[in-house]
N, C-alpha and C positions, 0 to 999 in steps of 0.2 A: 504493499499500499504506500502511495506516495504522499507528498505534502499537499496541503490544501492550497498552497501557493504555487502557481505554475513557474514563477520566476526562481523560486527556491529549489524546486525540483529540477529545473533546467541546469542550475549551478551545481547541484549534486551530481547530476549526470556528466557534466563537464569534468569535475574533479575525479570522478570514477574512471575516466578514460586514461588517467595518468598511470604509468607503470608502478605496480606495487601498492596502489590505492584501491581498497575495496569500498563497498558501499557505506559501511559504518564509518570508516575513516573519512570518506567524502562528506558524510553528514556532519561529522565533527568540524571539518574544515569550513563547511558552509556556515555552521552555527558561529564559528569564530569570525568569519567575514561579516556576518550580520551585526556583530558587536563592535566592529572596527569603525572609527571615525571615517567620514566620507573622504577626507583629505588623504588618509592613508590608503584607502581603496583606489583613489585616483592615481596615487604614486605607483601602486602596485600594477595597475593597468598600464600606465605609461611605460614602466620598466619592461613589462612583457612585450609591448609593441616595439620598444627600442631594441630589445634583444633580437627580435625577429628581423628588424629592418637593418641592423648594423653588424651583427655577427656573421662572419663569413668563414670560409675555409682557407687556411694559409696555402698558397700555391706551391710552397716548398715542402713543409712537413705534414700538411693536411690536418693540422690542429685547428681548433676554433680560435678566432682572433677578431679584433675590431679593425686592425690595420694589416695590410698584406704587403710584405711578409710579416710574420708575427715577431714579437719582441725577442724571442729566443733565437730565431733564425737570423735576425739582424744584429744580435749582440756580438761584438768583437771579443768579448771575454769568454765566449763559449768555444769549446774545442770542436770545430766543424769536421774534423777527421774521424770523429766517433759518432755513430748514429745508433740510437737506442730504438728498437722496434717495439711498439705497444699496440694493443688492440683498439683502445679508444682514449678520448681526451681525459677521462677520469684517471687513467693510468699515468698520464703525464703529471697530473696534480699530486698523485701518491709518491712518485719518485722525487719530484721537486721539493716536497716537504722534508726530505732527508737532508737536503743541502750537502749531499755527498757526490752527486753526479754533475759534471760540468760540460758534458757533450751536448749534442742536439738530439732531436727525436724524429720519428716518422710514425704517424698514426695510420694503421692499416684500415681502420673502420670495421673491425670484426675479425673473425676467424673462419677458416674453411670448414663448412658443415654440410656435407652432402645431404643428410637427412632433412635439414632446413632449407635446402635449395641454394646454399651459399657456396659458390665456387671461387676459384682464383680470380676470375674476371670481375667478380663483385667486390674485390678488395682493391686498395690503392697500391697495387704492386707495380703497375706501369710507371706511376710517379716516383717510386723508389728506384726503379731501374734507370730512369732519366737522371736521378741525382747521382747514381753511380757512373753513368756514361751520358754526359750532357749532349752528346751527338745525337741521342735518340729523340731530342726535342725536334730535330729536323726530319726524323724519320717517322715519328708517330704523333698523331694529334693529341692534344690534352684530353684527359679523361674527366668525366663528371662536370664538364663545362668550365674547367679551370684553365687559366692562362699559364704559360710556362713561367717558371720562377724568374723573378727580376734579378738584374745584375747586382742590386744592393745586397742580396743574400748570397751571391756567388763569390765566396772568398777564394783567394788564390791558394787553396790548399790541395787542389786536385781532387781526385776521387777519395772517398773515405778509406781509412786504413783499418777500421774495425767496425763491425755491426754487431750490436748486442741484442740478442733475442730476449725480450722481457714479456713474453706472452703468458697467459694464464695456464696453469698446470692442469689442463683438461685434455680430453681426447681431441677436441677441435683445435686447441692450441698446439698440441704435439703434431697434429697433421699439418698445420700451417708451418710450423718450424721445419718439419721434414721437407715439405714442398720447397720452401724458400732456400733451405740449405742446399738442396740439390740444384736449384736454379742458379745459385751464387757460388757454388764450389769451385768453379773455374775462373772466378773473377780476380783471384789473387788477394782478396780482402780477408782479414782475419775474422772468422765467425765465432762468436762466443755466446753463451747462454747463462742467465742468472742462475745461481746455485739453488738447489732444492734440498730440503731435509727437515730435521726436527726444529720446532720453534723453541726459542729460549724459554726455559721454565717447564718444558714438556717432559713427560715420562715416557720411557721406551715401551713399557708394557701397554700403554694406551695408543701407541702409534700404529697406524695401519700398515700393511705389508709394503705397499707401494712407496709410501713415504720413507719407511725405514730402509728399503732397498736403495732409494735415491740418496739417502744420507750416507750409506756405506760407499756407494759409487763415487760420491763427490767429496770424500774425506780429504782433509788437508794434512800436510806434514807439519810436525811440531818442531 
């Protein structure tokens, strides 16, 4: 049964369309909006419209940005010879919070998943190949309506020296890593992958077999 107000019911339906938001959560969000001052609601609406109108995809790394190229790709303080491959923009935020990585990124936009109908052609792999070999800009048209990377982001470092695979430890992530590693194995670029294993503070007896096996395979010398 819905609300007696069609406007309230319509807002609940809109909130319920968001990922991870069920109807009960949508109802709580709607109740909160009804209590908000009109000025705050106007600011929220303006921000939503501004995000849609101004945010774009970086033509270099495919991350979300207001200016193209993005701040990371433009920065001379970043090591442009090291590219970290991630699945989406949220992964970039997670790594940046560490303040330990000083290279640049490439956002694939997902992972290969045949069951979901996602193949290599659905990812931003061609954009990655053009970063490795800029000559491909002349051989292949830009993907997803993007323009080739601007000279501002083309630092005189040549092709990358290392590509770090920082994809999720899932079947889809492993499939994508394997596909790309086979594609790039003759490029002469060092291919590495972030380590996997036991979390700090974890107990061996509660670790699953796959995680424990990865921890043993990735052991370090003391």
